[in-house]
N, C-alpha and C positions, 0 to 999 in steps of 0.2 A: 388490292385485298388478302388478305393473310393465308399461307398455304393451308390449305383444305386439312392437313392434317392437326393444326392446330383452331378447329373451328368445332364448333359445340352441335350446332345445327346441320345435317346433311345436307349436302353441298348438292346433292342429285335432285331435292324436294323442289330447287330453285332455277332449273332449266330457263321457266319462262317469267321469271318475276325481277321487276326493277332491281336498280342497285341501290335503291333507299328501301326496298321489301327486304333486298339480302343483307343491309346494316341493320335493320330493324329484328328481323328475324335472332340475328346472331346475337344483339345486343339484351335478346329477351332473355336467350335461351342462359346467358350470364350473370345476368338480374335474379331469374328465378334460382337458377342451380346456387347463388349467393357467391359468385366468382367476383362479382360488383357487388360492394356490400351497401345497404341503404344508409342513406345518407354522404354517398359516394356523388361529387362534382363532377360532371363530364362534361368537355367543351366541345366546340364541334371543331373545332383546330383540332384538338387531339384524336378523336373518331377517326377524322378524315386521312390523319395521316396513318393512323394503324389500321384502317383499311385500304388503304392508296387511293381514294377517291376523292370529289371533288365537293364541298360542303352542301352541295344542292340537294341531292344523296341524304348526306347526314342528318339535314332539316326535316326530310319527309320523314326517316328513320322516326327522331324523335317526336313528331306531329303522332305516326302512329303510338309509340309506345306512350304519350301523353296521353291518349286518346283511351289507352288500357288502365291506365291510371296507375302504372307504376314507376313513372318520373313525373317530375314536376317542372314544365319549362320555366326556362330561368333567359336574360337578356343573350348569351351568347353561347347557352348549352341547357345543362338540365342537371337535377339534383334527382338520386335516384330512390324513391318512394318503396318499390319491392312490394312483397306480397305478408302479410301476418300467415298466421296458423291461421285465422279463424276467416279471414280470405278466401283461403284455399277453399276450407272446408265450405263456404257457403255459393261460391264459382259450382261445385261438385251438387249443392243443393238446386241449384237454376238448373240446371243438366237433366237431376233426376225430375224433376216438376217437367221439362222438357218429355223427357221419354216417357214419364207416364202417360202425358196427355197423347203424344206420337202413341201408343199401343191402344188405348181407347178408340181412337180415330181408325186404327190399322185393323179392328174388331170387325169395321164395315166393309170393308174395300175387299175385292178378290187380294190376297197374296199368293200368288203360285210361284207369281216372275221374281216376287220378295226373295222367295223362300230359296230357288234357286242360284239369286244373287246373291246371297247372304251365306249358303254353301258351298259357294265357290272362293270369296271373302275367308271365311274359314277353315278353308283347306291350304288356302296361301298362307295363313297366321302361323297352320301346322310344320307347313316349308319352312318356314321360318324360324322355327324353334330348333328344327333339325338341325338348319344349319347356323346355327347360335347369332342370329342375328338380329337384334334387338331393335335397331332403327327399323326396317322390314316389317316388323311384327308393330311395331308402334302404327305404322303407316296404315299395313292393316285395320287396324285396332279401333282406329278412329273414323277410317271407310266403312266400315262395319254399323259403328251407330250412326255415321253421318247417309247411310243408305237409309237405313232404320227412317231417320227422319226426312227424308228428301220423299220417301214414301207416300207421305199424305200430302204432299203438294199444297202447301199453306204457305205462303211467303212471309209471312212474317214471324213464323218458328223459325223456318230457315234462318233469316236473318241476327235472331237471338243465336242462334247457334253456331252463326258467323263468327258473329261478334264473342263469343267466347273459344271459340275455336284457336285460337293463334297460343291463347294462354294453357288450356287444356293439354295443347298438345307436346306443349315444351312439359310440362308435368309429367306425360302418359311416355315420353321419350327418356327423361332421368331417371322414372321410376323404374323402367321395362330394361335398360340398360345395367343398374341397379342390381336389380333382380337375376339378369343373368349372371353375376357376379357372384350374387350371395345369397338368392334365393331361388337357383335355378327350378325347384319342385312345386312354384307358386303357379308356374304356366299349366301344368297338368290342370290345376283347378281353374286357371282362367279359363282356360279353352271349354272346360265341365260346362262354364256358365256360358259361354254363347253358346253352347249347344242347345242349350235350356232354350234360351233366346228364341230359336231358331225352333225350335221343336213349340214354343207358346204362343208364336206368329201363326205357326201350321194350324194349328190347333182353332186358334182363338179362343183358349180354355185364357179367362181374365184372371182364374186361382195359382194357374201353372206363369202368366205374366205376370203376377205380384210377388210370386216365389222368387221370378228369373232377375226381378228388378231387386228384389229386398237381397241376390246373394250376389248379385255385382254390385251394387252400392254399397254393400257393408264391403265388399274386396275393392272394392274404392276409396273409401274411406281410410284403409291400409295406406294408401299412394300418399296420403301427407305425411305419415310418419317414412315411407320412402324418402322421399322428399329430403329430407332432414337430416336421412343416414346420406344420402346423395351429395347432398352439401357437403357434408363432412369429408368424405369419398374425395371429392377433386381439392376440395382444401388444402389436404392432406397431400395432396398428388403435387398442386401448384407449389408447396413448401420443399418438395423434394425436389422437383425442378430447378426452383431458384437456387439452392444448397450447391 
């Protein structure tokens, strides 16, 4: 595999992952970040050589990415499709639909344990910002929302969430890394949004739930702009490295 300093996807998140999943996670980050551009042809042999792996896990990785529709499989490799800004916005539309549905179900169940779990995660988010660890913040951010989704024990909603998660996770990672460098003050607003989430769940106040969703997803829509800015930053970094 490439040296960890050359990888965009956090190595520590992949301790139990197969080699194919490891390759897929890194390729996904490179495609979504724009380091591998739309229209690029990637071959099994080239990827295998770059990652120092056999072609078998590369084929596994390409199948994963093809299922996410960010590449199109060809005879001996793939063509990168990438994601348009419209498609990114649509992914967050689906996430909004999921979390709106989940909130309605949460209003009908005991939420004491959920509130405790979310409060612990929020504290970890605060600690990660204190230590300027965008990757840990991203991990805890995804975990926060996944914990809410899991709370209603709905297998098909969870299946949809899991299908969206890899791409959403990449967006969030790129966004939070960019914000840490360029928009550090945004983290206070993000943390406040999550505090509001917890309060809405604790009180089961539908109006507060709607407000928390509105504030969070207004904020999320700005992540689309952050993604394009992070692409520019990464591209500039790559150019400087090649000079």
